[in-house]
ChimeraX commands (.cxc) that place a marker at each C-alpha (Angstrom):
marker #1 position 52.76,83.34,157.72 radius 0.5
marker #1 position 49.55,85.16,156.86 radius 0.5
marker #1 position 46.26,84.67,155.71 radius 0.5
marker #1 position 46.86,86.53,152.72 radius 0.5
marker #1 position 49.34,84.47,151.42 radius 0.5
marker #1 position 48.08,80.87,152.13 radius 0.5
marker #1 position 46.41,79.52,149.49 radius 0.5
marker #1 position 44.42,76.10,150.38 radius 0.5
marker #1 position 45.15,73.36,147.38 radius 0.5
marker #1 position 43.24,71.36,145.03 radius 0.5
marker #1 position 39.91,71.43,146.30 radius 0.5
marker #1 position 41.00,71.54,149.93 radius 0.5
marker #1 position 38.64,75.11,151.71 radius 0.5
marker #1 position 40.36,77.32,154.63 radius 0.5
marker #1 position 37.47,77.62,157.14 radius 0.5
marker #1 position 36.98,80.18,160.53 radius 0.5
marker #1 position 34.79,78.33,162.82 radius 0.5
marker #1 position 32.41,80.21,164.57 radius 0.5
marker #1 position 32.16,79.73,168.01 radius 0.5
marker #1 position 28.55,79.66,169.36 radius 0.5
marker #1 position 27.52,82.22,172.68 radius 0.5
marker #1 position 29.01,80.72,175.97 radius 0.5
marker #1 position 25.31,81.47,176.97 radius 0.5
marker #1 position 21.98,80.77,176.90 radius 0.5
marker #1 position 18.93,83.04,175.50 radius 0.5
marker #1 position 18.01,82.88,179.45 radius 0.5
marker #1 position 21.47,84.65,180.10 radius 0.5
marker #1 position 22.76,80.71,181.93 radius 0.5
marker #1 position 26.53,80.45,181.20 radius 0.5
marker #1 position 26.97,77.13,179.61 radius 0.5
marker #1 position 30.29,74.81,180.86 radius 0.5
marker #1 position 33.11,74.50,178.66 radius 0.5
marker #1 position 31.63,70.38,179.23 radius 0.5
marker #1 position 27.57,71.28,177.49 radius 0.5
marker #1 position 28.96,73.61,174.55 radius 0.5
marker #1 position 30.22,71.11,171.36 radius 0.5
marker #1 position 32.35,72.19,168.50 radius 0.5
marker #1 position 30.97,74.86,166.80 radius 0.5
marker #1 position 29.43,73.39,163.32 radius 0.5
marker #1 position 29.14,76.84,161.37 radius 0.5
marker #1 position 31.75,78.57,159.79 radius 0.5
marker #1 position 33.11,81.23,157.48 radius 0.5
marker #1 position 35.45,80.70,154.38 radius 0.5
marker #1 position 39.10,82.46,154.89 radius 0.5
marker #1 position 40.29,80.83,151.41 radius 0.5
marker #1 position 39.52,78.00,148.64 radius 0.5
marker #1 position 41.55,75.90,146.13 radius 0.5
marker #1 position 41.50,75.99,142.88 radius 0.5
marker #1 position 39.11,72.98,142.67 radius 0.5
marker #1 position 39.54,69.29,141.59 radius 0.5
marker #1 position 40.94,68.08,138.28 radius 0.5
marker #1 position 38.66,66.32,136.12 radius 0.5
marker #1 position 39.94,63.25,134.43 radius 0.5
marker #1 position 40.28,65.61,130.61 radius 0.5
marker #1 position 42.83,67.96,133.07 radius 0.5
marker #1 position 40.29,70.88,133.44 radius 0.5
marker #1 position 40.02,72.15,137.17 radius 0.5
marker #1 position 35.97,71.70,138.09 radius 0.5
marker #1 position 36.32,74.92,140.52 radius 0.5
marker #1 position 35.23,74.63,144.12 radius 0.5
marker #1 position 31.87,74.94,145.39 radius 0.5
marker #1 position 32.12,77.63,147.68 radius 0.5
marker #1 position 33.76,81.28,147.55 radius 0.5
marker #1 position 35.72,83.23,150.76 radius 0.5
marker #1 position 33.03,84.31,152.85 radius 0.5
marker #1 position 30.23,82.16,152.99 radius 0.5
marker #1 position 28.99,81.12,155.64 radius 0.5
marker #1 position 29.43,76.74,155.84 radius 0.5
marker #1 position 27.77,74.17,158.17 radius 0.5
marker #1 position 30.67,71.58,158.38 radius 0.5
marker #1 position 30.67,68.08,159.85 radius 0.5
marker #1 position 30.77,67.15,163.34 radius 0.5
marker #1 position 34.44,65.69,162.72 radius 0.5
marker #1 position 37.05,66.13,160.73 radius 0.5
marker #1 position 39.09,68.89,159.12 radius 0.5
marker #1 position 42.60,69.24,159.62 radius 0.5
marker #1 position 43.54,72.00,162.11 radius 0.5
marker #1 position 46.16,74.71,161.18 radius 0.5
marker #1 position 47.35,78.00,163.57 radius 0.5
marker #1 position 48.13,80.69,160.95 radius 0.5
marker #1 position 48.69,84.24,162.20 radius 0.5
marker #1 position 47.68,82.76,166.02 radius 0.5
marker #1 position 44.64,82.54,164.95 radius 0.5
marker #1 position 42.46,78.47,164.80 radius 0.5
marker #1 position 41.57,77.66,161.34 radius 0.5
marker #1 position 40.36,74.19,159.24 radius 0.5
marker #1 position 41.20,72.86,156.37 radius 0.5
marker #1 position 38.44,70.67,154.88 radius 0.5
marker #1 position 37.62,69.34,151.29 radius 0.5
marker #1 position 34.88,70.88,149.09 radius 0.5
marker #1 position 33.42,68.04,149.03 radius 0.5
marker #1 position 32.82,67.75,153.77 radius 0.5
marker #1 position 31.43,70.84,153.60 radius 0.5
marker #1 position 27.41,70.23,153.88 radius 0.5
marker #1 position 25.83,73.08,152.97 radius 0.5
marker #1 position 25.94,77.00,152.56 radius 0.5
marker #1 position 24.36,79.36,155.16 radius 0.5
marker #1 position 21.93,81.99,154.47 radius 0.5
marker link #1:1,2 radius 0.2
marker link #1:2,3 radius 0.2
marker link #1:3,4 radius 0.2
marker link #1:4,5 radius 0.2
marker link #1:5,6 radius 0.2
marker link #1:6,7 radius 0.2
marker link #1:7,8 radius 0.2
marker link #1:8,9 radius 0.2
marker link #1:9,10 radius 0.2
marker link #1:10,11 radius 0.2
marker link #1:11,12 radius 0.2
marker link #1:12,13 radius 0.2
marker link #1:13,14 radius 0.2
marker link #1:14,15 radius 0.2
marker link #1:15,16 radius 0.2
marker link #1:16,17 radius 0.2
marker link #1:17,18 radius 0.2
marker link #1:18,19 radius 0.2
marker link #1:19,20 radius 0.2
marker link #1:20,21 radius 0.2
marker link #1:21,22 radius 0.2
marker link #1:22,23 radius 0.2
marker link #1:23,24 radius 0.2
marker link #1:24,25 radius 0.2
marker link #1:25,26 radius 0.2
marker link #1:26,27 radius 0.2
marker link #1:27,28 radius 0.2
marker link #1:28,29 radius 0.2
marker link #1:29,30 radius 0.2
marker link #1:30,31 radius 0.2
marker link #1:31,32 radius 0.2
marker link #1:32,33 radius 0.2
marker link #1:33,34 radius 0.2
marker link #1:34,35 radius 0.2
marker link #1:35,36 radius 0.2
marker link #1:36,37 radius 0.2
marker link #1:37,38 radius 0.2
marker link #1:38,39 radius 0.2
marker link #1:39,40 radius 0.2
marker link #1:40,41 radius 0.2
marker link #1:41,42 radius 0.2
marker link #1:42,43 radius 0.2
marker link #1:43,44 radius 0.2
marker link #1:44,45 radius 0.2
marker link #1:45,46 radius 0.2
marker link #1:46,47 radius 0.2
marker link #1:47,48 radius 0.2
marker link #1:48,49 radius 0.2
marker link #1:49,50 radius 0.2
marker link #1:50,51 radius 0.2
marker link #1:51,52 radius 0.2
marker link #1:52,53 radius 0.2
marker link #1:53,54 radius 0.2
marker link #1:54,55 radius 0.2
marker link #1:55,56 radius 0.2
marker link #1:56,57 radius 0.2
marker link #1:57,58 radius 0.2
marker link #1:58,59 radius 0.2
marker link #1:59,60 radius 0.2
marker link #1:60,61 radius 0.2
marker link #1:61,62 radius 0.2
marker link #1:62,63 radius 0.2
marker link #1:63,64 radius 0.2
marker link #1:64,65 radius 0.2
marker link #1:65,66 radius 0.2
marker link #1:66,67 radius 0.2
marker link #1:67,68 radius 0.2
marker link #1:68,69 radius 0.2
marker link #1:69,70 radius 0.2
marker link #1:70,71 radius 0.2
marker link #1:71,72 radius 0.2
marker link #1:72,73 radius 0.2
marker link #1:73,74 radius 0.2
marker link #1:74,75 radius 0.2
marker link #1:75,76 radius 0.2
marker link #1:76,77 radius 0.2
marker link #1:77,78 radius 0.2
marker link #1:78,79 radius 0.2
marker link #1:79,80 radius 0.2
marker link #1:80,81 radius 0.2
marker link #1:81,82 radius 0.2
marker link #1:82,83 radius 0.2
marker link #1:83,84 radius 0.2
marker link #1:84,85 radius 0.2
marker link #1:85,86 radius 0.2
marker link #1:86,87 radius 0.2
marker link #1:87,88 radius 0.2
marker link #1:88,89 radius 0.2
marker link #1:89,90 radius 0.2
marker link #1:90,91 radius 0.2
marker link #1:91,92 radius 0.2
marker link #1:92,93 radius 0.2
marker link #1:93,94 radius 0.2
marker link #1:94,95 radius 0.2
marker link #1:95,96 radius 0.2
marker link #1:96,97 radius 0.2
marker link #1:97,98 radius 0.2
view
């Protein structure tokens, strides 16, 4: 399945996690156990948004290309084009990074 054809439903947001460097500023390589799950990502695609009681769509707060802060746990892992991506609800995303 191609990323171009995958469109999340409703208020879901497809995110590619940003993998942090595996070494410190001083050049020391960190073992895998010392590395924690990345909590930053880039929005790859968004759904139309959440439908309100009146039937209108309330768009997602983030858009494609936004750098976002993610919760430490959560999200649904999906593999598309051999890439591990994660689906989050718009309300689960903690904020955007500039």
